[in-house]
C-alpha positions as CSV (number, residue, x, y, z in Angstrom):
1,M,9.7,1.2,19.1
2,S,11.2,4.6,19.4
3,T,13.5,6.5,17.0
4,K,15.8,9.4,17.2
5,A,15.3,12.9,15.9
6,I,16.5,14.0,12.5
7,E,18.9,16.8,13.2
8,S,18.6,18.3,9.7
9,L,14.8,18.6,10.0
10,S,13.3,21.8,11.4
11,E,10.2,24.0,11.4
12,D,11.8,26.2,8.8
13,T,12.2,23.2,6.5
14,V,8.5,22.4,6.8
15,R,7.4,26.1,6.3
16,R,9.6,26.3,3.2
17,I,7.9,23.3,1.7
18,A,4.5,24.7,2.4
19,E,5.4,28.2,1.0
20,E,6.9,26.8,-2.2
21,R,3.6,25.0,-2.8
22,D,1.5,28.0,-1.8
23,E,-0.5,25.9,0.6
24,P,-3.4,27.1,2.9
25,E,-2.8,27.8,6.5
26,W,-4.7,24.8,7.7
27,L,-2.4,22.4,5.9
28,L,0.7,24.2,7.2
29,E,-0.7,23.7,10.7
30,T,-1.3,20.0,10.0
31,R,2.3,19.7,8.8
32,L,3.7,21.5,11.9
33,N,1.6,19.3,14.2
34,A,3.0,16.2,12.5
35,L,6.5,17.6,12.9
36,D,6.0,18.1,16.6
37,A,4.6,14.6,16.9
38,L,8.0,13.2,15.8
39,E,9.4,13.8,19.2
40,T,7.2,11.2,20.9
41,A,5.9,9.1,18.0
42,E,6.7,5.4,17.8
43,L,7.7,3.4,14.7
44,P,5.1,1.1,13.3
45,D,4.5,-2.1,15.3
46,V,6.2,-5.2,13.9
47,I,5.7,-8.8,14.8
48,Q,8.1,-10.1,17.5
49,T,8.8,-13.4,19.0
50,P,11.1,-14.0,22.0
51,G,14.6,-12.8,21.0
52,R,13.6,-11.8,17.5
53,R,12.0,-8.8,15.7
54,W,10.7,-10.0,12.3
55,T,11.3,-6.6,10.6
56,D,13.9,-4.2,12.0
57,L,12.7,-0.7,11.2
58,E,14.9,0.7,13.9
59,A,18.0,0.0,11.8
60,L,16.9,2.6,9.2
61,D,19.1,5.7,9.3
62,F,16.6,8.5,8.6
63,E,19.3,11.2,9.0
64,A,21.0,9.8,5.9
65,L,17.9,8.8,4.0
66,V,15.8,11.9,4.3
67,D,16.6,14.9,2.1
68,P,13.3,17.0,2.3
69,L,14.3,20.0,0.2
70,N,15.5,18.1,-2.8
71,Q,12.6,15.8,-3.5
72,S,12.0,15.2,-7.2
73,D,9.5,13.1,-9.1
74,T,8.0,12.8,-12.6
75,T,4.3,12.0,-12.3
76,E,1.7,11.6,-15.1
77,R,-2.0,11.7,-14.1
78,T,-4.8,10.9,-16.5
79,A,-8.6,10.7,-16.1
80,G,-11.0,9.2,-18.6
81,D,-13.9,11.5,-17.7
82,D,-14.0,15.3,-17.4
83,E,-16.4,15.0,-14.5
84,V,-13.8,13.5,-12.2
85,V,-11.0,15.7,-10.6
86,V,-7.5,14.2,-10.8
87,A,-4.9,16.7,-9.9
88,P,-1.9,17.4,-7.6
89,F,-2.8,19.2,-4.4
90,T,-1.2,22.4,-5.6
91,E,-3.8,22.7,-8.4
92,A,-6.8,21.6,-6.3
93,F,-6.6,24.0,-3.4
94,E,-8.3,26.9,-5.2
95,E,-11.4,25.2,-6.3
96,Y,-11.6,22.2,-4.0
97,G,-9.9,23.5,-0.9
98,D,-13.0,23.0,1.2
99,V,-13.2,19.3,0.2
100,L,-9.5,18.8,1.0
101,E,-9.8,20.5,4.3
102,E,-12.8,18.5,5.3
103,H,-11.3,15.1,4.5
104,F,-7.5,15.4,4.7
105,G,-6.2,13.5,7.8
106,T,-9.7,12.1,8.8
107,V,-9.2,8.6,7.4
108,L,-5.5,8.3,8.4
109,D,-4.3,10.2,11.5
110,P,-1.1,12.1,10.5
111,E,0.3,11.3,13.9
112,H,-0.6,7.5,13.7
113,N,3.1,6.6,14.0
114,Y,6.6,8.1,13.3
115,L,6.6,7.3,9.6
116,T,3.1,8.8,8.9
117,A,4.0,11.9,10.8
118,L,7.3,12.2,8.9
119,S,5.5,11.8,5.6
120,V,2.7,14.4,6.4
121,A,5.2,16.9,7.5
122,L,7.4,16.6,4.4
123,F,5.3,15.4,1.4
124,T,5.8,17.3,-1.8
125,T,3.9,15.1,-4.3
126,G,0.7,13.3,-4.4
127,T,-2.8,13.3,-6.0
128,F,-6.3,14.5,-5.1
129,V,-9.1,12.5,-6.7
130,Y,-12.6,13.8,-6.4
131,V,-15.6,11.9,-7.8
132,P,-18.9,13.8,-7.6
133,E,-22.2,12.2,-6.8
134,G,-23.4,9.7,-9.5
135,V,-20.2,9.9,-11.6
136,D,-18.8,6.6,-12.9
137,V,-15.2,6.6,-14.2
138,E,-12.9,3.6,-14.7
139,D,-9.5,4.7,-16.0
140,V,-7.8,7.0,-13.6
141,T,-4.0,6.4,-13.7
142,V,-1.2,7.9,-11.7
143,R,2.3,6.8,-12.9
144,A,5.2,8.2,-11.0
145,E,9.0,8.0,-11.1
146,M,11.2,8.7,-8.1
147,N,14.3,10.9,-9.0
148,S,15.7,11.8,-5.6
149,R,17.2,10.4,-2.4
150,S,13.8,10.6,-0.6
151,L,10.3,11.2,-1.8
152,F,7.1,11.6,0.3
153,S,3.7,11.2,-1.4
154,Q,0.2,11.8,-0.2
155,T,-3.0,10.8,-2.0
156,L,-6.6,11.6,-1.0
157,V,-9.6,10.0,-2.8
158,V,-13.1,11.3,-2.1
159,A,-15.9,9.3,-3.8
160,E,-19.3,10.9,-3.2
161,E,-22.7,9.1,-3.0
162,S,-23.4,6.5,-5.7
163,S,-20.2,7.2,-7.6
164,S,-17.7,4.7,-8.9
165,V,-13.9,5.0,-9.7
166,T,-11.0,2.7,-10.6
167,I,-7.6,4.1,-9.8
168,L,-4.3,2.6,-10.9
169,E,-1.1,3.9,-9.2
170,S,2.5,2.9,-9.9
171,I,5.9,4.0,-8.7
172,E,9.3,3.1,-10.1
173,S,12.8,4.5,-10.0
174,G,13.3,7.1,-12.7
175,S,16.2,7.4,-15.1
176,E,17.5,10.3,-13.1
177,A,17.4,8.5,-9.8
178,G,21.2,8.3,-9.6
179,S,21.7,12.1,-10.0
180,G,22.4,13.5,-6.6
181,S,20.8,10.5,-4.9
182,E,23.7,8.0,-4.7
183,G,23.3,5.3,-2.0
184,D,20.2,4.2,-0.2
185,R,16.9,6.0,-0.8
186,Y,13.5,6.2,1.0
187,F,10.0,6.4,-0.5
188,S,6.8,7.0,1.6
189,N,3.3,6.7,0.3
190,L,0.2,7.5,2.3
191,V,-3.3,7.0,0.8
192,E,-6.7,8.0,2.2
193,V,-9.9,6.8,0.6
194,V,-13.4,8.1,1.6
195,G,-16.2,5.9,0.2
196,G,-19.5,7.7,0.4
197,E,-22.9,6.0,0.5
198,N,-23.3,3.4,-2.2
199,A,-19.9,4.4,-3.7
200,T,-17.4,2.0,-5.2
201,V,-13.6,2.5,-5.2
202,Q,-11.0,0.2,-6.7
203,F,-7.5,1.3,-5.9
204,G,-4.6,-0.6,-7.4
205,S,-0.9,0.1,-6.5
206,L,2.2,-1.3,-8.1
207,Q,5.6,-0.7,-6.5
208,N,8.7,-1.6,-8.5
209,L,11.5,0.6,-7.1
210,D,15.2,-0.3,-7.4
211,D,16.9,-2.4,-4.8
212,D,18.6,0.6,-3.1
213,T,15.3,1.9,-1.9
214,Y,13.4,1.5,1.4
215,T,9.7,1.8,1.1
216,Y,6.8,2.5,3.5
217,S,3.2,2.7,2.5
218,L,0.0,2.9,4.4
219,K,-3.3,2.9,2.6
220,R,-6.6,3.2,4.5
221,G,-10.2,3.6,3.5
222,V,-13.5,4.1,5.3
223,T,-16.9,3.1,4.0
224,D,-20.3,4.6,4.4
225,T,-23.5,2.6,4.0
226,Y,-23.4,0.0,1.1
227,A,-20.0,1.4,-0.1
228,T,-17.3,-0.8,-1.4
229,I,-13.5,-0.2,-1.3
230,D,-11.3,-2.8,-3.0
231,W,-7.5,-2.7,-2.9
232,I,-4.9,-4.3,-5.1
233,E,-1.4,-4.1,-3.6
234,S,1.6,-5.5,-5.6
235,N,5.2,-5.2,-4.5
236,F,8.1,-6.3,-6.6
237,G,10.9,-3.8,-6.0
238,S,12.6,-2.1,-3.1
239,K,15.2,-3.5,-0.6
240,L,12.8,-3.4,2.3
241,T,9.1,-2.9,1.9
242,R,6.7,-2.2,4.7
243,S,3.1,-2.2,3.3
244,D,-0.1,-1.7,5.3
245,V,-3.5,-1.9,3.6
246,E,-6.5,-1.3,5.8
247,T,-10.3,-0.7,5.6
248,E,-12.8,0.4,8.2
249,L,-16.2,-0.9,7.3
250,N,-18.3,1.7,9.1
251,G,-21.5,1.6,7.0
252,D,-24.1,-1.2,7.1
253,G,-23.8,-3.5,4.1
254,S,-20.4,-2.2,3.1
255,E,-17.7,-4.4,1.6
256,S,-13.9,-4.5,1.1
257,Q,-11.5,-6.8,-0.7
258,I,-7.7,-6.7,-0.3
259,V,-5.7,-8.5,-2.9
260,G,-1.9,-8.7,-2.4
261,T,1.0,-10.0,-4.5
262,F,4.8,-9.9,-4.0
263,F,7.8,-11.5,-5.6
264,G,11.1,-11.3,-3.7
265,S,14.6,-12.3,-4.9
266,E,18.2,-11.8,-3.7
267,D,18.0,-10.2,-0.2
268,Q,14.7,-8.4,-0.5
269,H,12.5,-8.1,2.6
270,F,8.7,-7.7,2.5
271,D,6.6,-6.9,5.5
272,V,3.0,-7.0,4.2
273,N,-0.1,-6.4,6.3
274,A,-3.8,-6.4,5.6
275,R,-6.4,-5.3,8.1
276,V,-10.2,-4.9,8.2
277,W,-12.4,-3.6,10.9
278,H,-16.1,-4.7,10.8
279,Q,-17.8,-1.8,12.6
280,A,-21.3,-2.1,11.1
281,E,-23.9,-4.8,10.3
282,H,-24.0,-7.0,7.2
283,T,-20.4,-6.2,6.2
284,T,-18.2,-8.4,4.1
285,A,-14.4,-8.6,3.7
286,D,-12.1,-10.8,1.7
287,L,-8.3,-10.8,2.2
288,V,-6.1,-12.8,-0.3
289,T,-2.4,-12.6,-0.7
290,R,0.1,-14.7,-2.7
291,G,3.9,-14.3,-2.8
292,V,7.0,-15.9,-4.2
293,L,10.4,-15.9,-2.6
294,D,13.8,-16.8,-4.2
295,D,17.4,-16.7,-3.1
296,V,17.6,-15.3,0.5
297,A,14.5,-13.1,0.3
298,R,12.2,-12.9,3.3
299,S,8.5,-12.1,3.9
300,V,6.5,-11.3,6.9
301,Y,2.7,-11.2,6.7
302,E,0.1,-10.2,9.2
303,G,-3.6,-10.2,8.5
304,V,-6.2,-9.0,10.9
305,Q,-10.0,-9.4,10.8
306,D,-11.6,-7.4,13.7
307,V,-15.3,-7.9,14.2
308,G,-16.9,-5.3,16.5
309,R,-19.6,-5.8,19.1
310,D,-22.2,-4.1,16.9
311,A,-21.1,-5.8,13.6
312,W,-24.0,-8.3,13.3
313,N,-24.2,-10.8,10.4
314,T,-20.7,-10.2,9.0
315,S,-18.6,-12.4,6.7
316,S,-14.8,-12.2,6.8
317,Y,-12.3,-14.4,5.0
318,Q,-8.5,-14.4,4.9
319,R,-5.9,-16.5,3.1
320,E,-2.2,-16.1,2.5
321,N,0.1,-18.4,0.5
322,T,3.8,-18.2,-0.1
323,L,5.8,-20.2,-2.6
324,M,9.5,-20.8,-1.9
325,L,11.9,-21.3,-4.8
326,S,15.0,-21.5,-2.5
327,D,15.9,-23.4,0.6
328,D,17.5,-20.2,2.0
329,A,14.4,-18.0,1.6
330,E,12.2,-17.5,4.7
331,A,8.5,-16.7,5.2
332,D,6.5,-16.0,8.3
333,A,2.7,-15.4,8.6
334,S,0.5,-14.3,11.4
335,P,-3.2,-14.3,10.5
336,K,-5.5,-13.2,13.3
337,L,-9.2,-13.2,14.1
338,I,-10.5,-10.7,16.7
339,I,-14.2,-11.5,17.2
340,H,-16.5,-9.5,19.5
341,N,-19.8,-10.7,18.0
342,H,-21.1,-14.2,17.8
343,D,-23.2,-13.6,14.7
344,T,-20.4,-13.7,12.1
345,E,-18.6,-16.0,9.7
346,A,-14.9,-15.7,9.8
347,S,-11.9,-17.9,8.8
348,H,-8.2,-17.5,8.0
349,S,-5.4,-19.6,6.6
350,A,-1.7,-19.3,5.7
351,T,0.5,-21.7,3.9
352,V,4.2,-21.9,2.9
353,G,5.5,-24.5,0.5
354,Q,7.8,-25.3,-2.4
355,V,7.1,-26.1,-6.0
356,D,5.3,-29.5,-6.1
357,A,7.7,-32.2,-7.1
358,E,5.1,-34.3,-8.9
359,D,3.9,-31.4,-10.9
360,L,7.4,-30.5,-11.9
361,F,8.2,-34.2,-12.8
362,Y,5.0,-34.3,-14.9
363,L,6.0,-31.3,-17.0
364,E,9.6,-32.5,-17.4
365,S,8.3,-35.9,-18.5
366,R,6.6,-34.0,-21.4
367,S,10.0,-32.8,-22.6
368,I,9.8,-29.4,-20.9
369,D,13.2,-28.4,-19.4
370,S,13.3,-28.0,-15.6
371,R,13.6,-24.2,-15.5
372,T,10.7,-23.6,-18.0
373,A,8.6,-26.1,-16.0
374,R,9.3,-24.3,-12.8
375,N,8.5,-21.0,-14.3
376,M,5.2,-22.3,-15.6
377,L,4.2,-23.5,-12.2
378,V,5.1,-20.2,-10.6
379,E,3.0,-18.3,-13.1
380,G,0.2,-20.8,-12.4
381,F,0.6,-20.2,-8.7
382,F,-0.3,-16.5,-9.2
383,V,-3.4,-17.3,-11.3
384,P,-5.9,-17.5,-8.4
385,V,-5.0,-14.1,-7.1
386,L,-4.7,-12.6,-10.6
387,E,-8.3,-13.7,-11.3
388,E,-9.4,-11.6,-8.4
389,I,-8.0,-8.5,-10.2
390,A,-10.9,-7.1,-12.3
391,V,-8.8,-4.4,-14.0
392,D,-7.2,-5.9,-17.1
393,E,-4.4,-3.3,-17.4
394,F,-3.3,-3.8,-13.8
395,R,-3.4,-7.6,-14.1
396,E,-1.3,-7.5,-17.3
397,D,1.3,-5.3,-15.5
398,V,1.6,-7.8,-12.7
399,E,1.9,-10.7,-15.1
400,E,4.7,-9.0,-17.0
401,L,6.6,-8.3,-13.8
402,V,6.3,-12.0,-12.7
403,V,7.6,-13.1,-16.1
404,E,10.4,-10.5,-15.9
405,R,11.4,-11.7,-12.5
406,L,11.5,-15.3,-13.5
407,Q,13.7,-14.6,-16.4
């Protein structure tokens, strides 16, 4: 899918962003290359059937949505250990510029598609997390508020050999979101994770933007030998959400888990994708997603497990379940197995259903009103996926948003 150029976007705009942030020359060149790529780059692939495109990204008016020189956010970053570096890029260049230059754009190609190129060319906020060899830290948090019409964010996580880190990231609309940002808005979030040998990275992301916002996020990690990258991706806000979470298992014995949750109401649209590439021996992946839809909300899910020719003795599992609270809601799922090696265990499943009538009747027969009974069953529906979330703080945040949405 192609898109048209943004007339208000120019090389001068990109240079101004870089100069205001006092960025090194190599990053400016990366931005300019991404800008040039917009002329030929395609929008992200979406699932299509004859006569129908499940998610219409071409309908987005980027000329109206993108305001690159007026980006504004309020971001709080905390780290529970002085040995780990958690900082905006502007504060990390001087001391860790060589690490940034070595890894930025190596996990996620800035020119991967139109939206990644746009984000790399224009990002003004984001976080650099560097975990030195042997360091173990659990409570890294990044809490952001979006206060402008458009906001582009970039995150790079580098976990060295035998290190461990848990990162919790959240984004919501700030109290100043309406100031100078009336109408539709656009948020983009790109995340790169480098998992060194025997390193463990848990990355949790919670999106709860207002319903005037269009959201695009792409998170990708690469693993070295015996490394683990686990993702938790929860989407509750935004008018249209396109979310891609991906792991390349490039090291023998490496692992990845992708846990996803979403809850849509009114006319929200979620396009949620989870992908894992098994490129090495003895690798393991587990993809689990659960979502709830009410009113006329819609979800599209694609899960891909790709087992390479040299990926001997691998295990890969995928399951996606959607609960419908309305006859007018709609859900589609497309789980896929791409197997190039016979020495593997792989399976996938996807289900769509309504609240069980017998379960509802049982609770009502115990003097529980129908709405409370339904809400109890919805909360129970999320339990299996919440149990996969090892981080208490993140699990509690998701539980609170589920209860809030039900009320």
